[in-house]
C-alpha positions as CSV (number, residue, x, y, z in Angstrom):
1,M,-6.2,-9.5,0.2
2,S,-8.8,-7.8,2.4
3,E,-10.2,-4.5,1.5
4,A,-8.2,-1.5,2.9
5,D,-8.9,2.1,3.3
6,P,-8.7,4.4,0.3
7,A,-5.6,6.2,1.6
8,R,-3.7,2.9,1.6
9,M,-4.8,2.1,-1.9
10,S,-4.1,5.5,-3.4
11,S,-0.9,5.6,-5.4
12,L,-0.2,9.1,-4.2
13,A,-1.0,8.6,-0.5
14,P,2.7,8.4,0.7
15,L,3.2,12.0,-0.6
16,R,1.1,13.2,2.3
17,H,4.2,12.6,4.5
18,P,6.4,15.7,4.3
19,I,9.8,14.0,4.6
20,F,8.9,11.4,2.0
21,R,7.6,14.1,-0.3
22,D,10.7,16.2,0.0
23,V,13.1,13.3,-0.5
24,W,11.0,12.1,-3.4
25,I,11.1,15.5,-5.2
26,A,14.9,15.8,-4.5
27,S,15.5,12.3,-5.8
28,L,13.5,13.1,-8.9
29,A,15.9,15.9,-9.7
30,S,18.8,13.6,-9.0
31,N,17.3,11.0,-11.2
32,F,17.1,13.5,-14.1
33,G,20.8,14.2,-13.7
34,G,21.6,10.5,-13.5
35,L,19.7,9.7,-16.7
36,I,21.3,12.7,-18.5
37,Q,24.7,11.4,-17.4
38,S,23.8,7.9,-18.6
39,V,23.0,9.2,-22.1
40,G,26.2,11.1,-22.2
41,A,28.3,8.1,-21.1
42,S,26.6,5.6,-23.5
43,W,26.8,7.9,-26.5
44,M,30.4,9.0,-25.7
45,M,31.4,5.3,-25.7
46,T,29.8,4.8,-29.2
47,S,32.1,7.7,-30.3
48,I,35.4,6.5,-28.7
49,A,34.9,2.8,-29.0
50,G,32.8,1.4,-31.8
51,S,32.4,-2.2,-30.6
52,A,29.0,-3.3,-29.2
53,D,30.4,-5.1,-26.2
54,M,32.2,-1.9,-25.0
55,V,28.9,0.1,-25.3
56,A,27.1,-2.6,-23.3
57,L,29.8,-2.5,-20.6
58,V,28.8,1.1,-19.8
59,Q,25.7,-0.3,-18.1
60,A,27.6,-3.3,-16.7
61,S,30.2,-1.0,-15.1
62,T,27.4,0.8,-13.2
63,T,25.6,-2.3,-12.1
64,L,28.6,-4.4,-11.2
65,P,29.4,-2.5,-8.0
66,I,25.8,-2.9,-6.9
67,M,26.3,-6.7,-7.2
68,L,29.6,-6.7,-5.4
69,L,29.0,-4.2,-2.6
70,S,25.3,-4.3,-1.8
71,L,25.7,-6.7,1.1
72,P,28.3,-4.7,3.1
73,A,26.3,-1.6,2.2
74,G,23.1,-3.2,3.6
75,A,25.0,-4.3,6.8
76,I,26.2,-0.7,7.3
77,A,22.7,0.7,6.6
78,D,21.2,-1.6,9.2
79,N,23.8,-0.8,11.9
80,L,24.3,2.9,11.3
81,D,22.2,6.0,10.7
82,Q,20.7,5.4,7.3
83,R,20.4,9.2,6.7
84,V,24.2,9.6,7.2
85,V,25.0,6.7,4.9
86,M,22.9,8.3,2.2
87,L,24.6,11.7,2.8
88,W,28.1,10.2,2.4
89,S,27.0,8.3,-0.7
90,Q,25.5,11.4,-2.4
91,A,28.6,13.4,-1.6
92,F,30.9,10.7,-3.0
93,M,28.9,10.6,-6.3
94,L,28.9,14.4,-6.5
95,A,32.7,14.4,-6.3
96,V,33.1,11.6,-8.9
97,S,30.6,13.2,-11.3
98,T,32.4,16.5,-11.0
99,A,35.7,14.8,-11.8
100,L,34.2,13.0,-14.8
101,A,32.8,16.3,-16.2
102,C,36.3,17.9,-15.8
103,F,38.1,15.1,-17.5
104,A,35.6,15.0,-20.4
105,W,35.8,18.8,-20.7
106,I,39.6,18.6,-21.0
107,G,39.4,15.7,-23.5
108,W,41.3,13.1,-21.4
109,I,38.5,10.5,-21.5
110,T,39.4,7.1,-22.8
111,P,37.1,4.0,-22.9
112,G,38.8,2.5,-19.8
113,L,38.7,5.8,-17.9
114,L,35.0,6.3,-18.8
115,L,34.2,2.8,-17.5
116,G,36.2,3.6,-14.4
117,F,34.2,6.7,-13.6
118,T,30.9,5.0,-14.2
119,F,32.1,2.2,-11.9
120,L,32.8,4.7,-9.1
121,I,29.4,6.2,-9.6
122,G,28.0,2.6,-9.3
123,I,29.9,2.3,-6.0
124,G,28.0,5.3,-4.6
125,T,24.7,3.9,-5.9
126,A,25.5,0.6,-4.2
127,F,25.9,2.2,-0.8
128,N,23.0,4.6,-1.2
129,G,20.5,2.1,-2.5
130,P,19.9,-0.2,0.6
131,A,19.9,2.8,3.0
132,W,17.4,4.7,0.9
133,Q,15.1,1.8,0.4
134,A,15.2,0.8,4.0
135,S,14.6,4.3,5.2
136,V,11.3,4.4,3.3
137,G,9.8,2.3,6.0
138,E,10.6,5.1,8.5
139,M,9.0,7.8,6.3
140,V,5.6,6.1,5.7
141,P,3.5,3.5,7.6
142,R,3.8,-0.2,6.5
143,S,0.3,-0.1,4.9
144,E,1.6,2.6,2.5
145,L,4.9,0.9,1.7
146,P,3.8,-0.7,-1.6
147,G,2.6,2.7,-2.8
148,A,5.8,4.4,-1.7
149,V,8.0,1.8,-3.5
150,A,5.8,2.3,-6.6
151,L,6.2,6.1,-6.3
152,N,10.0,5.7,-6.1
153,S,9.9,3.7,-9.3
154,M,7.5,6.3,-10.8
155,G,9.9,9.1,-9.9
156,F,12.9,7.4,-11.5
157,N,10.8,6.6,-14.6
158,I,9.4,10.1,-14.9
159,A,13.0,11.2,-15.2
160,R,13.6,8.3,-17.6
161,S,10.7,9.4,-19.8
162,T,12.1,12.9,-20.4
163,G,15.6,13.0,-19.0
164,P,17.2,10.9,-21.8
165,A,15.6,13.1,-24.4
166,I,16.9,16.2,-22.6
167,G,20.2,14.3,-22.3
168,G,20.3,13.6,-26.0
169,I,19.6,17.3,-26.7
170,I,22.4,18.4,-24.3
171,V,24.9,15.9,-25.8
172,A,24.0,16.9,-29.4
173,A,24.2,20.6,-28.6
174,A,26.9,21.0,-26.0
175,G,28.7,17.6,-25.7
176,A,28.9,14.9,-23.1
177,A,30.9,17.0,-20.7
178,T,28.0,19.3,-20.2
179,A,25.7,16.3,-19.5
180,F,28.2,15.1,-16.8
181,A,28.2,18.6,-15.2
182,V,24.4,18.7,-15.1
183,N,24.4,15.4,-13.2
184,A,26.9,16.7,-10.7
185,V,24.7,19.7,-9.9
186,S,21.6,17.4,-9.5
187,Y,23.0,15.8,-6.3
188,L,22.9,19.1,-4.3
189,G,19.1,19.2,-3.7
190,L,19.0,15.7,-2.2
191,I,22.1,16.4,0.0
192,F,20.3,19.5,1.3
193,V,17.1,17.7,2.2
194,L,18.9,14.8,3.8
195,A,21.0,17.2,5.9
196,R,17.9,18.8,7.3
197,W,16.1,15.5,8.1
198,Q,16.4,14.5,11.7
199,P,14.4,11.3,12.2
200,E,13.4,10.1,15.6
201,R,14.9,6.7,16.2
202,P,14.3,4.3,19.2
203,A,17.2,4.1,21.6
204,R,19.7,1.3,20.7
205,L,19.6,-1.2,23.5
206,L,22.4,-3.4,22.2
207,P,25.8,-2.6,20.7
208,R,26.2,-2.6,17.0
209,E,27.2,-5.8,15.2
210,R,30.7,-5.9,13.6
211,L,30.5,-5.7,9.9
212,G,31.5,-9.3,9.2
213,M,29.0,-10.6,11.8
214,A,26.3,-8.3,10.4
215,M,26.9,-9.6,6.8
216,E,26.8,-13.1,8.1
217,A,23.5,-12.5,9.9
218,G,22.0,-11.0,6.8
219,L,23.1,-14.0,4.6
220,R,21.8,-16.4,7.2
221,Y,18.4,-14.7,7.5
222,V,17.8,-14.6,3.8
223,A,19.1,-18.2,3.3
224,M,16.6,-19.4,6.0
225,S,13.7,-17.3,4.7
226,P,11.9,-19.1,1.8
227,N,9.8,-16.1,0.9
228,I,12.9,-13.9,0.3
229,R,14.9,-16.7,-1.5
230,V,12.2,-17.1,-4.1
231,V,12.2,-13.4,-4.8
232,L,16.0,-13.4,-5.2
233,V,15.8,-16.2,-7.8
234,R,13.1,-14.6,-9.8
235,G,14.8,-11.2,-9.6
236,A,18.1,-12.6,-10.9
237,L,16.4,-14.4,-13.8
238,F,14.4,-11.3,-14.7
239,G,17.5,-9.1,-14.6
240,L,19.5,-11.4,-16.7
241,A,17.0,-11.4,-19.5
242,A,15.8,-7.8,-19.2
243,A,19.3,-6.3,-19.3
244,A,19.4,-6.6,-23.0
245,L,17.0,-3.8,-23.8
246,P,18.6,-0.9,-21.8
247,A,22.2,-2.2,-22.6
248,L,21.6,-2.4,-26.3
249,M,19.4,0.6,-26.7
250,P,22.2,2.9,-28.0
251,L,22.8,0.3,-30.7
252,I,19.1,0.0,-31.4
253,A,19.1,3.7,-32.1
254,R,22.3,3.7,-34.1
255,D,22.0,0.4,-36.1
256,L,18.4,-0.6,-36.3
257,I,16.9,2.9,-36.7
258,A,19.9,4.7,-38.1
259,G,19.5,7.6,-35.6
260,G,21.7,9.7,-33.4
261,P,21.8,10.8,-29.8
262,L,18.4,12.4,-30.0
263,T,16.9,9.2,-31.3
264,Y,18.5,7.4,-28.4
265,G,17.0,9.9,-26.0
266,L,13.5,9.4,-27.5
267,L,13.8,5.7,-27.1
268,L,14.8,6.0,-23.5
269,G,12.0,8.5,-23.0
270,A,9.4,6.0,-24.4
271,F,10.7,3.3,-22.1
272,G,10.5,5.7,-19.1
273,G,7.0,6.9,-20.1
274,G,5.8,3.3,-20.1
275,A,7.4,2.8,-16.7
276,V,5.5,5.8,-15.3
277,G,2.3,4.4,-16.6
278,G,3.2,1.0,-15.0
279,A,3.8,2.7,-11.6
280,F,0.4,4.4,-11.7
281,L,-1.3,1.1,-12.6
282,S,0.6,-1.1,-10.1
283,G,-1.7,-0.2,-7.1
284,R,-4.9,-1.0,-9.1
285,L,-3.4,-4.2,-10.4
286,R,-2.3,-5.2,-6.9
287,R,-5.9,-5.0,-5.8
288,K,-7.1,-7.3,-8.6
289,F,-4.4,-9.8,-9.2
290,S,-1.8,-11.8,-7.2
291,I,1.8,-10.7,-7.3
292,E,2.6,-13.8,-9.3
293,T,0.1,-12.9,-12.0
294,M,1.4,-9.3,-12.2
295,T,5.0,-10.4,-12.5
296,S,4.4,-13.1,-15.1
297,W,2.4,-10.7,-17.3
298,S,5.0,-8.1,-16.9
299,A,7.7,-10.5,-18.1
300,L,5.5,-11.4,-21.1
301,C,5.1,-7.8,-22.0
302,F,8.8,-7.2,-21.7
303,A,9.6,-10.2,-24.0
304,A,7.1,-9.0,-26.6
305,A,8.7,-5.5,-26.4
306,M,12.2,-6.9,-27.1
307,A,11.0,-9.1,-30.0
308,A,9.1,-6.1,-31.6
309,A,12.1,-3.8,-31.2
310,S,14.4,-6.4,-32.9
311,Q,12.2,-6.5,-36.0
312,S,11.2,-2.8,-36.2
313,G,13.3,-0.4,-38.2
314,T,11.1,2.7,-37.6
315,L,11.2,5.0,-34.6
316,I,7.5,5.1,-33.9
317,V,7.0,1.3,-33.8
318,T,10.1,0.9,-31.6
319,M,8.9,3.6,-29.2
320,L,5.5,1.9,-28.9
321,A,7.3,-1.4,-28.1
322,L,9.5,0.2,-25.5
323,L,6.4,1.9,-24.0
324,I,5.0,-1.6,-23.3
325,G,8.5,-2.8,-22.1
326,G,8.8,0.0,-19.6
327,M,5.4,-0.9,-18.1
328,G,6.6,-4.5,-17.6
329,W,9.9,-3.4,-16.2
330,V,8.6,-1.2,-13.4
331,I,5.7,-3.4,-12.4
332,A,8.0,-6.5,-12.1
333,L,10.9,-4.7,-10.3
334,S,8.6,-2.8,-7.9
335,T,6.8,-6.0,-7.1
336,F,10.0,-7.8,-6.3
337,N,11.1,-4.9,-4.1
338,V,7.9,-4.7,-2.1
339,S,7.9,-8.5,-1.6
340,V,11.4,-8.3,0.0
341,Q,10.5,-5.4,2.2
342,M,7.3,-7.1,3.4
343,A,9.1,-10.4,4.1
344,A,12.0,-8.8,6.2
345,P,11.8,-7.3,9.7
346,R,13.3,-3.9,10.3
347,W,16.5,-5.1,11.9
348,V,17.6,-6.9,8.7
349,V,15.6,-5.1,5.9
350,A,18.5,-3.2,4.4
351,R,20.6,-6.4,4.2
352,S,17.6,-8.3,2.6
353,L,17.2,-5.5,0.1
354,A,20.9,-5.5,-0.5
355,L,20.9,-9.2,-1.3
356,Y,17.9,-8.6,-3.6
357,Q,19.9,-5.9,-5.4
358,M,22.9,-8.2,-5.7
359,A,20.8,-10.9,-7.3
360,T,18.8,-8.6,-9.6
361,F,21.7,-6.3,-10.6
362,G,24.0,-9.3,-10.8
363,G,21.7,-10.7,-13.4
364,M,21.6,-7.4,-15.2
365,T,25.4,-7.1,-15.1
366,F,26.0,-10.6,-16.6
367,G,23.1,-10.1,-19.0
368,A,24.5,-6.8,-20.3
369,W,27.8,-8.5,-20.9
370,I,26.3,-11.6,-22.5
371,W,23.8,-9.8,-24.8
372,G,26.6,-7.4,-25.8
373,L,28.7,-10.4,-26.9
374,V,25.8,-11.9,-28.8
375,A,25.1,-8.6,-30.5
376,E,28.8,-8.3,-31.5
377,A,28.8,-11.8,-32.9
378,H,25.4,-12.0,-34.5
379,G,23.8,-8.6,-34.5
380,V,21.5,-6.5,-32.3
381,A,18.3,-8.1,-33.6
382,I,19.4,-11.6,-32.8
383,A,20.5,-10.6,-29.4
384,L,17.2,-9.1,-28.6
385,L,15.3,-12.1,-29.9
386,A,17.5,-14.4,-27.7
387,A,16.8,-12.2,-24.7
388,A,13.1,-12.4,-25.4
389,G,13.4,-16.2,-25.3
390,A,15.2,-16.0,-22.0
391,M,12.4,-13.8,-20.6
392,L,9.9,-16.4,-21.5
393,A,11.9,-18.9,-19.5
394,C,11.6,-16.6,-16.5
395,V,7.8,-17.0,-16.8
396,V,8.1,-20.8,-16.9
397,A,10.2,-20.5,-13.7
398,R,7.0,-19.7,-11.7
399,I,6.3,-23.5,-11.7
400,W,9.2,-24.0,-9.3
401,F,9.6,-20.5,-7.8
402,A,6.1,-19.0,-7.3
403,L,6.2,-15.6,-5.6
404,P,4.6,-15.5,-2.1
405,D,2.1,-13.0,-0.8
406,T,3.8,-11.3,2.1
407,E,1.8,-8.2,2.6
408,D,-0.2,-9.5,5.6
409,L,2.9,-10.8,7.5
410,N,3.3,-9.1,10.9
411,L,7.0,-8.8,11.3
412,A,7.0,-6.3,14.2
413,P,9.2,-7.4,17.1
414,L,7.3,-9.6,19.6
415,R,9.0,-7.9,22.6
416,T,8.0,-10.4,25.2
417,F,11.6,-11.5,26.0
418,T,13.3,-10.0,29.0
419,E,16.9,-10.8,29.9
420,P,16.9,-13.5,32.6
421,E,18.5,-13.1,35.9
422,I,21.6,-15.3,36.2
423,S,23.7,-16.5,39.2
424,V,27.1,-16.7,37.4
425,A,28.7,-13.3,36.7
426,I,29.4,-13.1,32.9
427,E,30.1,-10.5,30.3
428,P,28.2,-9.8,27.1
429,R,31.1,-11.5,25.2
430,S,31.1,-14.6,27.4
431,G,30.3,-17.8,25.6
432,P,29.5,-20.1,23.9
433,V,26.1,-20.3,25.5
434,V,24.1,-23.5,25.3
435,V,20.3,-23.4,25.7
436,T,18.1,-26.4,26.4
437,I,14.3,-26.4,26.6
438,E,12.4,-29.5,27.9
439,Y,9.0,-30.4,26.5
440,R,6.7,-33.2,27.6
441,I,4.8,-34.5,24.6
442,T,2.3,-37.4,24.5
443,Q,2.7,-40.2,22.0
444,T,-0.4,-39.2,20.1
445,D,1.1,-35.7,19.5
446,V,4.6,-36.7,18.4
447,L,4.0,-36.3,14.6
448,E,2.5,-32.9,15.0
449,F,5.2,-31.9,17.4
450,L,7.9,-32.9,14.9
451,T,6.2,-30.9,12.2
452,V,6.0,-27.8,14.4
453,M,9.6,-28.2,15.5
454,S,10.8,-28.3,11.9
455,E,9.5,-24.8,11.6
456,R,11.1,-23.9,15.0
457,R,14.4,-25.1,13.7
458,R,14.2,-22.8,10.7
459,I,13.3,-19.8,12.9
460,R,16.0,-20.5,15.4
461,R,18.7,-20.8,12.8
462,R,17.4,-17.9,10.8
463,D,17.7,-15.6,13.9
464,G,21.3,-16.8,14.8
465,A,21.1,-20.1,16.7
466,R,23.8,-22.7,15.9
467,H,24.0,-26.4,16.3
468,W,20.3,-26.8,16.7
469,T,19.2,-30.3,17.7
470,L,16.1,-32.1,19.0
471,L,16.6,-34.9,21.5
472,R,14.3,-37.6,22.9
473,D,14.9,-39.3,26.2
474,L,15.3,-43.0,25.9
475,Q,14.0,-43.8,29.4
476,D,11.2,-41.2,29.5
477,A,9.4,-41.4,26.2
478,E,7.5,-38.1,26.8
479,L,10.6,-36.0,27.4
480,W,11.9,-34.0,24.4
481,I,14.8,-31.5,24.6
482,E,15.4,-28.7,22.2
483,R,19.1,-27.7,22.2
484,Y,21.0,-24.9,20.5
485,H,24.1,-22.7,20.9
486,T,24.9,-19.0,20.5
487,P,28.5,-17.8,20.3
488,T,28.1,-15.3,23.2
489,W,25.6,-14.1,25.8
490,L,25.1,-11.0,23.7
491,D,24.2,-13.1,20.7
492,Y,21.7,-15.0,22.8
493,I,20.0,-11.7,23.7
494,R,20.0,-10.6,20.1
495,H,18.6,-14.0,19.0
496,N,15.6,-13.7,21.3
497,Q,14.9,-10.0,20.5
498,R,14.6,-10.9,16.8
499,V,11.5,-12.9,17.3
500,T,8.5,-11.4,15.4
501,K,4.8,-11.5,16.0
502,A,4.5,-13.7,13.0
503,D,6.8,-16.3,14.8
504,A,4.5,-16.3,17.8
505,Q,2.1,-18.7,16.2
506,N,4.8,-21.4,16.1
507,S,5.6,-20.8,19.8
508,Q,1.9,-21.0,20.7
509,R,1.5,-24.3,18.8
510,I,4.5,-25.8,20.7
511,R,3.2,-24.6,24.0
512,A,-0.2,-26.1,23.3
513,L,1.4,-29.5,22.6
514,H,3.4,-29.4,25.8
515,R,1.9,-31.5,28.5
516,G,1.3,-30.1,32.0
517,D,0.5,-26.7,33.6
518,A,4.1,-25.6,34.0
519,P,5.8,-24.0,31.0
520,P,8.6,-25.9,29.2
521,R,11.8,-25.8,31.4
522,V,14.6,-23.7,30.1
523,H,18.3,-24.2,31.0
524,R,20.9,-21.6,29.9
525,M,24.5,-22.7,30.3
526,I,27.9,-21.5,29.4
527,E,30.6,-23.8,28.1
528,R,33.7,-24.0,30.2
529,Q,37.0,-25.7,29.5
530,T,38.6,-28.2,31.9
531,G,42.2,-27.9,33.0
532,S,44.3,-26.2,35.7
533,L,45.6,-22.7,36.0
534,P,49.3,-21.9,36.5
535,G,50.5,-23.3,39.9
536,G,47.8,-25.9,40.1
537,R,45.4,-23.5,41.9
538,L,41.7,-23.4,41.4
539,P,40.2,-20.4,39.5
540,G,38.9,-17.5,41.7
541,P,35.5,-15.8,41.3
542,R,36.9,-13.1,39.0
543,E,38.5,-15.7,36.7
544,M,35.4,-17.8,36.7
545,A,33.4,-14.7,35.5
546,E,35.8,-14.1,32.6
547,P,34.9,-15.9,29.3
548,L,37.0,-19.0,28.6
549,T,37.4,-19.7,24.9
550,D,38.7,-22.7,23.1
551,P,41.1,-21.5,20.3
552,T,40.4,-24.6,18.3
553,R,36.6,-24.0,18.3
554,S,34.9,-22.6,15.2
555,S,32.1,-20.1,15.7
């Protein structure tokens, strides 16, 4: 990576932007409340349900909604005002946290009800996460995005380093209900900041996509983007193995160290303190090492931390191990997050982040459940050692799923496409639209042309084209035809407006291979069905302008 200006490399540079700074401070307060609530919920479960798997399910109930709902949440965030989505999510979590505090205060909490409330809080987190992470790109320039992501991780882990200890004190002194009430109050500051923020957004030129179509577009984009797919696989593997430490931490405090809620809070504080240190170091490490090296070493540190915690029976040694584990945790997850944001253009960034969250938190959800079962059957120490072995397997996975360097990709819209003038009157919903592009390629350039068109096929399909084919004329050996469909004319416009500056290189290579001074010839056609109208008459101009659809055709 080339040298950049000091502002870009500074870990604190994003805090120069007022809106990012205000949201970051308000989120820090909210994170304190969330960690205090987490301590209260986990320790309350140890009191009302003694089994290890039920304690581990407290974390699983929070992460499961993130796995299930992140994609629709990302689609909503990409199509609506992200600030409004965050406001509604925060208000929902405020209401649920208030109800949880009331139920706990009255004494109506059961294990199932506690899991239900934490599940609802997880729903709010699932909808808030993609909108919040995608909005960071509107608060700071792209060059400062890695630092902003690291600061967000730092903010959470500053809360993690002291919030759990405070939570342990609150639970020990005043009970879990008070911890839940503190969490409810912590949402108010962020709601106030978001309500005042009025971001300037470019005018929307096209209507919003329907939710189902937006989700499909997000899935298609990620499926056809190798850079993002690799991050999703590595994130899921890391989450599966790493889930053991936070999920079993109450049992480490209770069974391996023979402590109480304060001990649990101190362990979480050590883990969070290490994460804060990792966030500070991430910028310096990114300058010196590749993201693959950073992630692999982070996983090794985390595996070592779990192994050490499994064998230590003293508070100090376990806290030192968790300090190292926290550093590995935040460096790995922030690197995954930055990689996804750098590999996705703005129109689909929330959906890409949502799918990353689904993969990573899905791994954490199943990991928490699996390691809880192992701990119940074989003990906490064996579960931690098994998870450490699984984390080493994540490092080996780099052989097949090496993380790409995406920071230098220019994914800004190319904006060279203008809607063509057409002779047939159609509506935005008219379709299907069939596009053909004619190229003239000499025999000596055929192999290179086929290689370049393989990448063109991926780009077309990634951006929404369907039924892509490449044809060669049997009578004119130099004539090649690229052919693809879009469901409607509006989808055709969307498809072309999604082309990025990074994609321009592919178009330039194809144009250089095309023989002749005239550009490749483009035909845009609409499918029409044969058959007569009632009475045997021919269709009039108005009827010809209306879209004719085949009810048996699958889009």
